[in-house]
C-alpha positions as CSV (number, residue, x, y, z in Angstrom):
1,M,16.1,-15.7,10.6
2,E,18.7,-15.6,7.8
3,D,21.3,-13.0,7.9
4,S,21.9,-13.3,4.2
5,K,18.3,-12.6,3.2
6,A,16.7,-9.2,2.9
7,I,13.7,-7.6,2.1
8,V,13.6,-4.3,0.1
9,L,10.6,-1.7,0.0
10,F,10.6,-1.1,-3.7
11,S,8.4,1.5,-5.1
12,G,9.9,1.5,-8.8
13,G,11.5,5.1,-8.2
14,Q,14.9,6.3,-8.2
15,D,15.7,5.9,-4.4
16,S,14.3,2.6,-4.0
17,T,16.2,1.3,-7.2
18,A,19.4,2.6,-5.7
19,C,18.5,0.8,-2.4
20,L,17.9,-2.4,-4.5
21,A,21.0,-2.1,-6.0
22,W,22.8,-1.4,-2.5
23,A,21.0,-4.5,-1.0
24,L,22.2,-7.0,-3.9
25,E,25.6,-6.0,-3.4
26,R,25.4,-7.0,0.4
27,F,22.9,-10.0,0.6
28,A,22.7,-13.3,-0.9
29,H,19.0,-13.4,-1.3
30,V,16.9,-10.2,-2.0
31,E,13.2,-10.1,-2.3
32,T,11.2,-6.8,-3.0
33,I,7.7,-5.4,-1.8
34,G,5.8,-2.7,-3.3
35,F,2.4,-1.1,-2.1
36,D,-0.7,-0.4,-4.0
37,Y,-2.7,2.3,-1.9
38,R,-4.3,3.8,-4.8
39,Q,-1.6,6.4,-4.9
40,R,-2.0,9.2,-7.7
41,H,1.4,8.2,-9.3
42,R,0.1,4.7,-9.5
43,V,2.2,4.6,-13.0
44,E,5.2,3.5,-10.5
45,L,3.5,0.1,-10.1
46,D,3.4,-0.5,-13.8
47,V,7.1,0.2,-14.1
48,R,8.3,-2.1,-11.2
49,P,8.4,-5.2,-13.3
50,Q,10.3,-3.6,-16.0
51,V,12.7,-2.1,-13.7
52,L,13.6,-5.7,-12.1
53,A,13.6,-7.0,-15.6
54,A,16.3,-4.6,-16.6
55,I,18.3,-5.3,-13.6
56,R,18.1,-8.9,-14.3
57,Q,19.3,-8.4,-17.8
58,E,21.9,-5.7,-17.1
59,F,23.3,-7.2,-14.2
60,P,23.5,-10.9,-14.4
61,H,25.8,-11.2,-11.4
62,W,22.5,-9.9,-9.5
63,D,20.1,-12.0,-11.1
64,G,20.7,-15.2,-9.1
65,K,20.4,-13.3,-5.7
66,L,16.9,-11.5,-6.6
67,G,14.0,-13.4,-5.3
68,E,10.3,-12.8,-5.3
69,D,8.5,-9.9,-6.0
70,R,5.2,-8.9,-4.2
71,V,2.9,-5.9,-4.4
72,I,0.5,-5.6,-1.3
73,D,-3.0,-4.1,-1.6
74,I,-3.6,-1.5,1.0
75,A,-6.3,0.5,-0.5
76,V,-7.6,1.3,3.0
77,L,-4.6,3.8,3.3
78,G,-5.9,5.9,0.3
79,Q,-9.4,5.8,2.0
80,V,-8.2,7.3,5.3
81,S,-5.9,9.9,3.7
82,D,-7.0,13.2,2.3
83,T,-3.6,14.0,0.8
84,A,-2.3,15.1,-2.9
85,L,-0.9,11.7,-3.4
86,T,-4.3,10.2,-2.7
87,Q,-6.8,13.0,-4.1
88,D,-6.7,14.9,-7.4
89,V,-5.7,18.2,-5.6
90,E,-3.0,20.8,-6.1
91,I,0.2,20.2,-4.4
92,A,0.5,22.6,-1.6
93,M,2.2,23.6,2.0
94,L,-0.2,23.1,4.9
95,A,-0.2,25.1,8.0
96,N,1.4,22.8,10.1
97,G,4.4,23.2,7.7
98,L,4.1,19.9,5.9
99,P,3.3,19.7,2.2
100,N,0.1,17.9,1.4
101,T,2.0,15.2,-0.3
102,F,2.6,13.7,3.1
103,V,0.4,10.6,3.5
104,P,0.2,10.1,7.5
105,G,1.4,6.5,8.7
106,R,2.5,5.5,5.1
107,N,6.0,4.5,5.8
108,L,5.1,3.2,9.3
109,L,2.5,0.9,7.4
110,F,5.0,0.0,4.8
111,M,7.5,-1.2,7.5
112,I,4.7,-3.4,9.3
113,F,3.8,-5.1,6.2
114,A,7.3,-5.4,5.3
115,A,8.2,-6.9,8.7
116,A,5.5,-9.4,8.4
117,V,6.7,-10.5,4.9
118,A,10.3,-10.8,6.4
119,Y,9.0,-12.8,9.4
120,R,7.3,-15.3,7.0
121,R,10.2,-15.5,4.8
122,G,12.9,-15.8,7.3
123,A,14.6,-12.5,6.2
124,Q,16.5,-10.5,9.0
125,H,17.1,-7.4,6.8
126,I,14.7,-4.8,5.9
127,V,15.9,-2.0,3.5
128,T,14.0,1.2,2.8
129,G,14.9,4.4,0.7
130,V,13.6,7.0,3.4
131,C,16.1,10.0,3.6
132,E,16.0,13.1,6.1
133,T,18.7,14.9,4.2
134,D,17.1,15.9,0.9
135,Y,13.4,15.5,1.5
136,S,10.2,17.1,1.9
137,G,10.1,17.1,5.7
138,Y,7.8,13.8,6.4
139,P,8.1,12.7,9.9
140,D,8.0,9.2,8.8
141,C,11.2,9.5,7.1
142,R,13.3,10.6,9.9
143,D,16.2,8.4,11.3
144,D,14.5,8.5,14.8
145,T,11.3,7.0,13.1
146,M,13.1,4.4,11.7
147,K,15.1,3.5,14.7
148,A,11.7,3.5,17.0
149,M,10.4,1.3,14.0
150,Q,12.7,-1.3,14.3
151,L,12.5,-1.5,18.0
152,A,8.5,-1.8,17.9
153,L,8.9,-4.5,15.0
154,N,11.4,-6.5,17.1
155,L,9.3,-6.3,20.2
156,G,6.1,-6.8,18.7
157,M,7.3,-9.9,16.5
158,D,9.8,-11.1,18.9
159,Q,12.5,-11.0,16.4
160,R,15.7,-9.3,15.5
161,F,15.0,-7.4,12.3
162,V,17.7,-5.0,11.2
163,V,16.4,-1.9,9.4
164,H,18.6,-0.3,6.8
165,T,18.5,3.0,5.5
166,P,21.3,3.5,3.1
167,L,20.1,7.0,1.8
168,M,19.2,8.7,5.3
169,W,22.3,11.0,5.4
170,I,22.9,11.7,1.8
171,D,21.3,14.0,-0.7
172,K,19.9,13.3,-4.1
173,A,23.2,14.1,-5.9
174,E,24.8,11.5,-3.5
175,T,22.1,9.0,-4.3
176,W,22.9,9.1,-8.1
177,L,26.6,8.7,-7.2
178,M,25.8,5.8,-4.9
179,A,24.0,4.2,-7.8
180,H,27.0,4.9,-10.3
181,N,29.5,3.4,-7.8
182,L,27.3,0.2,-7.5
183,G,26.4,-0.2,-11.1
184,G,28.3,2.2,-13.2
185,K,26.7,4.1,-16.0
186,A,24.6,1.2,-16.8
187,L,22.6,1.5,-13.4
188,V,22.4,5.3,-13.9
189,D,20.9,4.9,-17.4
190,L,18.5,2.2,-16.2
191,I,17.3,4.6,-13.4
192,L,16.8,7.2,-15.9
193,D,15.0,5.3,-18.6
194,K,12.8,3.0,-16.4
195,T,12.1,4.3,-13.0
196,H,9.4,6.7,-12.0
197,T,9.5,9.2,-9.1
198,C,7.1,12.0,-10.6
199,Y,4.2,12.9,-8.2
200,H,1.8,13.5,-11.0
201,G,2.7,10.1,-12.6
202,N,3.5,12.0,-15.7
203,R,5.1,9.3,-17.8
204,T,5.0,11.2,-21.2
205,E,7.8,13.6,-21.0
206,H,11.4,12.3,-20.6
207,H,14.2,14.5,-19.6
208,E,18.0,14.3,-19.2
209,W,17.1,13.5,-15.4
210,G,14.4,11.0,-16.2
211,W,10.5,10.9,-16.5
212,G,8.4,13.4,-15.0
213,C,6.2,16.6,-15.5
214,G,9.4,18.5,-14.4
215,N,7.5,20.9,-11.9
216,C,6.5,18.9,-8.7
217,P,8.6,18.8,-5.8
218,S,9.8,15.1,-6.5
219,C,10.7,16.2,-10.0
220,E,12.5,19.2,-8.8
221,L,14.5,17.0,-6.2
222,R,15.4,14.5,-8.7
223,A,16.5,17.0,-11.6
224,N,18.6,19.1,-9.0
225,G,20.3,15.9,-7.7
226,Y,21.1,14.8,-11.1
227,F,22.7,18.0,-12.6
228,K,24.7,18.5,-9.2
229,F,25.8,14.9,-9.7
230,K,27.0,15.5,-13.2
231,S,28.7,18.7,-12.2
232,E,30.5,17.6,-9.2
233,F,31.0,13.9,-9.5
234,V,31.1,12.9,-13.2
235,A,34.2,14.3,-15.1
Protein backbone atom coordinates (compact mmCIF):
# COMPACT_ATOMS: atom_id res chain seq x y z
CA MET A 1 0.00 0.00 0.00
CA GLU A 2 1.23 3.49 -0.87
CA ASP A 3 0.86 6.15 1.80
CA SER A 4 0.84 8.85 -0.89
CA LYS A 5 -2.13 7.44 -2.86
CA ALA A 6 -5.80 8.14 -2.19
CA ILE A 7 -9.18 7.12 -3.58
CA VAL A 8 -11.87 9.82 -3.32
CA LEU A 9 -15.57 8.98 -3.44
CA PHE A 10 -16.63 11.61 -5.96
CA SER A 11 -20.29 12.13 -6.82
CA GLY A 12 -19.96 15.40 -8.70
CA GLY A 13 -21.56 17.39 -5.88
CA GLN A 14 -20.38 20.18 -3.61
CA ASP A 15 -19.22 18.02 -0.72
CA SER A 16 -17.26 15.47 -2.73
CA THR A 17 -15.64 18.22 -4.83
CA ALA A 18 -14.45 19.93 -1.65
CA CYS A 19 -13.14 16.59 -0.42
CA LEU A 20 -11.35 16.02 -3.73
CA ALA A 21 -9.57 19.37 -3.36
CA TRP A 22 -8.70 18.43 0.24
CA ALA A 23 -7.14 15.18 -0.97
CA LEU A 24 -5.25 16.84 -3.83
CA GLU A 25 -3.59 19.13 -1.31
CA ARG A 26 -2.44 16.18 0.80
CA PHE A 27 -1.59 13.25 -1.44
CA ALA A 28 0.74 12.79 -4.39
CA HIS A 29 -1.71 10.70 -6.41
CA VAL A 30 -5.50 10.87 -6.22
CA GLU A 31 -8.02 8.75 -8.10
CA THR A 32 -11.78 9.21 -8.10
CA ILE A 33 -14.66 6.78 -7.98
CA GLY A 34 -18.39 7.33 -8.55
CA PHE A 35 -21.43 5.08 -8.46
CA ASP A 36 -24.37 4.61 -10.77
CA TYR A 37 -27.24 3.09 -8.78
CA ARG A 38 -29.91 4.52 -11.12
CA GLN A 39 -30.33 7.45 -8.80
CA ARG A 40 -33.10 9.91 -9.52
CA HIS A 41 -30.53 12.70 -9.74
CA ARG A 42 -28.34 10.88 -12.28
CA VAL A 43 -27.39 14.22 -13.79
CA GLU A 44 -24.63 14.19 -11.17
CA LEU A 45 -22.94 11.47 -13.21
CA ASP A 46 -23.04 13.72 -16.28
CA VAL A 47 -21.34 16.64 -14.51
CA ARG A 48 -18.54 14.61 -12.95
CA PRO A 49 -16.28 14.73 -16.05
CA GLN A 50 -16.95 18.47 -16.37
CA VAL A 51 -15.93 19.09 -12.77
CA LEU A 52 -12.76 17.03 -13.16
CA ALA A 53 -11.85 18.81 -16.40
CA ALA A 54 -12.39 22.20 -14.77
CA ILE A 55 -10.18 21.25 -11.82
CA ARG A 56 -7.41 20.21 -14.19
CA GLN A 57 -7.70 23.47 -16.12
CA GLU A 58 -8.14 25.87 -13.21
CA PHE A 59 -5.61 24.25 -10.87
CA PRO A 60 -2.62 23.03 -12.90
CA HIS A 61 -0.69 22.22 -9.71
CA TRP A 62 -3.35 19.58 -9.00
CA ASP A 63 -3.54 18.28 -12.55
CA GLY A 64 -0.44 16.11 -12.25
CA LYS A 65 -1.80 14.50 -9.08
CA LEU A 66 -5.24 13.71 -10.44
CA GLY A 67 -5.32 10.16 -11.76
CA GLU A 68 -7.89 7.76 -13.14
CA ASP A 69 -11.62 8.24 -12.69
CA ARG A 70 -14.05 5.34 -12.70
CA VAL A 71 -17.80 4.88 -12.34
CA ILE A 72 -19.04 1.61 -10.85
CA ASP A 73 -22.41 0.26 -11.96
CA ILE A 74 -24.33 -0.87 -8.88
CA ALA A 75 -27.83 -0.89 -10.32
CA VAL A 76 -28.73 -3.62 -7.83
CA LEU A 77 -28.85 -0.96 -5.09
CA GLY A 78 -31.66 0.81 -6.87
CA GLN A 79 -33.44 -2.50 -7.39
CA VAL A 80 -33.54 -3.31 -3.68
CA SER A 81 -34.26 0.25 -2.51
CA ASP A 82 -37.67 1.87 -2.28
CA THR A 83 -36.66 5.47 -1.60
CA ALA A 84 -37.15 8.98 -2.95
CA LEU A 85 -33.68 8.84 -4.51
CA THR A 86 -34.37 5.65 -6.45
CA GLN A 87 -38.11 6.05 -7.16
CA ASP A 88 -40.23 8.92 -8.47
CA VAL A 89 -41.99 9.66 -5.19
CA GLU A 90 -42.42 12.76 -3.07
CA ILE A 91 -39.73 13.46 -0.48
CA ALA A 92 -41.16 12.95 3.01
CA MET A 93 -40.30 11.95 6.56
CA LEU A 94 -40.88 8.33 7.57
CA ALA A 95 -42.26 6.94 10.82
CA ASN A 96 -38.73 5.98 11.92
CA GLY A 97 -37.69 9.64 11.90
CA LEU A 98 -35.57 9.38 8.73
CA PRO A 99 -36.36 11.06 5.42
CA ASN A 100 -37.27 8.72 2.57
CA THR A 101 -34.17 9.99 0.75
CA PHE A 102 -32.18 7.61 2.94
CA VAL A 103 -30.97 4.69 0.79
CA PRO A 104 -30.23 1.83 3.23
CA GLY A 105 -26.71 0.48 2.87
CA ARG A 106 -25.67 3.00 0.22
CA ASN A 107 -22.59 4.45 1.91
CA LEU A 108 -21.60 1.05 3.26
CA LEU A 109 -21.68 -0.39 -0.25
CA PHE A 110 -19.79 2.62 -1.60
CA MET A 111 -17.04 2.07 0.94
CA ILE A 112 -16.71 -1.62 0.11
CA PHE A 113 -16.30 -0.93 -3.59
CA ALA A 114 -13.94 1.98 -2.96
CA ALA A 115 -11.79 -0.23 -0.73
CA ALA A 116 -11.77 -3.01 -3.33
CA VAL A 117 -10.46 -0.51 -5.90
CA ALA A 118 -7.97 0.89 -3.38
CA TYR A 119 -6.75 -2.65 -2.70
CA ARG A 120 -6.15 -3.24 -6.41
CA ARG A 121 -4.57 0.18 -6.93
CA GLY A 122 -2.37 0.00 -3.83
CA ALA A 123 -3.91 3.12 -2.27
CA GLN A 124 -3.92 3.34 1.50
CA HIS A 125 -6.27 6.32 1.87
CA ILE A 126 -10.01 6.49 1.19
CA VAL A 127 -11.69 9.90 1.34
CA THR A 128 -15.45 10.37 1.64
CA GLY A 129 -17.66 13.42 2.16
CA VAL A 130 -20.02 12.04 4.79
CA CYS A 131 -20.95 14.35 7.65
CA GLU A 132 -23.04 14.22 10.81
CA THR A 133 -23.01 17.94 11.62
CA ASP A 134 -25.22 19.41 8.89
CA TYR A 135 -27.00 16.44 7.36
CA SER A 136 -30.32 14.59 7.00
CA GLY A 137 -29.82 12.12 9.85
CA TYR A 138 -28.56 9.24 7.71
CA PRO A 139 -27.06 6.63 10.07
CA ASP A 140 -24.44 5.58 7.49
CA CYS A 141 -22.98 9.11 7.54
CA ARG A 142 -22.06 9.00 11.22
CA ASP A 143 -18.51 8.99 12.54
CA ASP A 144 -19.11 5.72 14.40
CA THR A 145 -20.22 4.09 11.14
CA MET A 146 -17.10 5.19 9.29
CA LYS A 147 -14.82 4.04 12.11
CA ALA A 148 -16.58 0.66 12.09
CA MET A 149 -16.24 0.46 8.30
CA GLN A 150 -12.52 1.19 8.49
CA LEU A 151 -12.09 -1.64 10.99
CA ALA A 152 -14.20 -4.06 8.94
CA LEU A 153 -12.40 -3.23 5.68
CA ASN A 154 -8.99 -3.63 7.27
CA LEU A 155 -9.92 -6.95 8.81
CA GLY A 156 -11.75 -8.25 5.76
CA MET A 157 -9.02 -7.29 3.29
CA ASP A 158 -6.04 -7.62 5.64
CA GLN A 159 -4.89 -4.08 4.88
CA ARG A 160 -4.33 -0.83 6.72
CA PHE A 161 -6.70 1.52 4.96
CA VAL A 162 -7.23 4.95 6.48
CA VAL A 163 -10.73 6.37 6.01
CA HIS A 164 -10.78 10.17 5.93
CA THR A 165 -13.95 12.22 6.52
CA PRO A 166 -12.89 15.89 6.17
CA LEU A 167 -16.46 17.17 6.52
CA MET A 168 -17.56 15.07 9.49
CA TRP A 169 -17.62 17.85 12.09
CA ILE A 170 -18.26 20.94 9.97
CA ASP A 171 -21.48 22.42 8.61
CA LYS A 172 -22.25 23.46 5.03
CA ALA A 173 -21.02 27.03 5.58
CA GLU A 174 -17.70 25.66 6.80
CA THR A 175 -17.59 23.33 3.78
CA TRP A 176 -17.79 26.39 1.53
CA LEU A 177 -15.07 27.98 3.68
CA MET A 178 -12.89 24.88 3.35
CA ALA A 179 -13.22 25.06 -0.42
CA HIS A 180 -12.31 28.74 -0.33
CA ASN A 181 -9.27 28.08 1.84
CA LEU A 182 -8.11 25.31 -0.51
CA GLY A 183 -8.70 26.96 -3.87
CA GLY A 184 -9.87 30.51 -3.27
CA LYS A 185 -12.67 32.14 -5.23
CA ALA A 186 -11.79 30.02 -8.25
CA LEU A 187 -12.74 26.79 -6.48
CA VAL A 188 -15.89 28.30 -4.96
CA ASP A 189 -16.96 29.50 -8.43
CA LEU A 190 -16.18 26.09 -9.91
CA ILE A 191 -18.41 24.42 -7.32
CA LEU A 192 -21.18 26.96 -7.95
CA ASP A 193 -21.07 26.58 -11.73
CA LYS A 194 -20.13 22.93 -12.33
CA THR A 195 -21.28 20.68 -9.49
CA HIS A 196 -24.71 19.19 -8.82
CA THR A 197 -26.32 18.45 -5.46
CA CYS A 198 -30.12 18.74 -5.98
CA TYR A 199 -32.12 15.60 -5.14
CA HIS A 200 -34.49 16.26 -8.03
CA GLY A 201 -31.68 16.48 -10.56
CA ASN A 202 -32.78 19.97 -11.60
CA ARG A 203 -30.16 21.36 -13.96
CA THR A 204 -32.28 24.14 -15.45
CA GLU A 205 -32.31 26.66 -12.61
CA HIS A 206 -29.09 28.34 -11.54
CA HIS A 207 -29.17 30.27 -8.28
CA GLU A 208 -26.55 32.34 -6.47
CA TRP A 209 -25.63 29.15 -4.55
CA GLY A 210 -25.57 26.84 -7.59
CA TRP A 211 -27.85 24.60 -9.67
CA GLY A 212 -31.00 23.02 -8.26
CA CYS A 213 -34.73 23.10 -7.70
CA GLY A 214 -34.32 25.30 -4.63
CA ASN A 215 -36.90 23.38 -2.63
CA CYS A 216 -35.57 19.92 -1.78
CA PRO A 217 -33.66 19.33 1.50
CA SER A 218 -30.36 19.13 -0.35
CA CYS A 219 -30.86 22.49 -2.05
CA GLU A 220 -31.96 24.10 1.20
CA LEU A 221 -28.86 22.89 3.04
CA ARG A 222 -26.60 24.09 0.24
CA ALA A 223 -28.28 27.50 -0.07
CA ASN A 224 -28.40 28.16 3.67
CA GLY A 225 -24.77 27.16 4.01
CA TYR A 226 -23.70 29.39 1.14
CA PHE A 227 -25.44 32.49 2.50
CA LYS A 228 -24.04 31.84 5.97
CA PHE A 229 -20.58 31.47 4.41
CA LYS A 230 -20.98 34.78 2.59
CA SER A 231 -22.23 36.65 5.65
CA GLU A 232 -19.82 35.24 8.23
CA PHE A 233 -16.64 34.39 6.34
CA VAL A 234 -16.45 36.56 3.23
CA ALA A 235 -15.82 40.25 3.77
